[in-house]
C-alpha positions, 0 to 999 in steps of 0.5 A: 500499500502506497501512503504518500499523498498525491495531493499538492498545495500551491500557495500564491500570494494575493496580488493587488491590481492597481486598476483605477475606479475613475470613470470621469471624463477627463479622468481624475489624476492618478495616485502617482500624480502630485495633484492626486487629491484633486480626484473625485470622492467615492466614499466620505466618512467624516465621523471616522476621519477619512475619504476615498478618492476614485484613484484609490487614495485614502485621505485622512482629516489630518491631511495625511494619505495612504496610497494604493501601493501602501505608501504613507504620505505624512500630514501636510496642513499649514502650521498656525502660530498663535500671536502672543 
């Protein structure tokens, strides 16, 4: 009797496709563009402090961003200096 298994398991890591959700004409700026924040909103959740743009960028209310490739963009709001 042969006790070896004929089953094999192949593991593949999930791959993210970077397809744009944008169907606007003219198309919104890509997530790689410097003007990426000009893309249209797809979802807006002010109670949670974030918005999703049609180019896949997550915008946070502190002006930070999370790009579709996982890159983090630090908040860039202007500093307010109080007068004494």
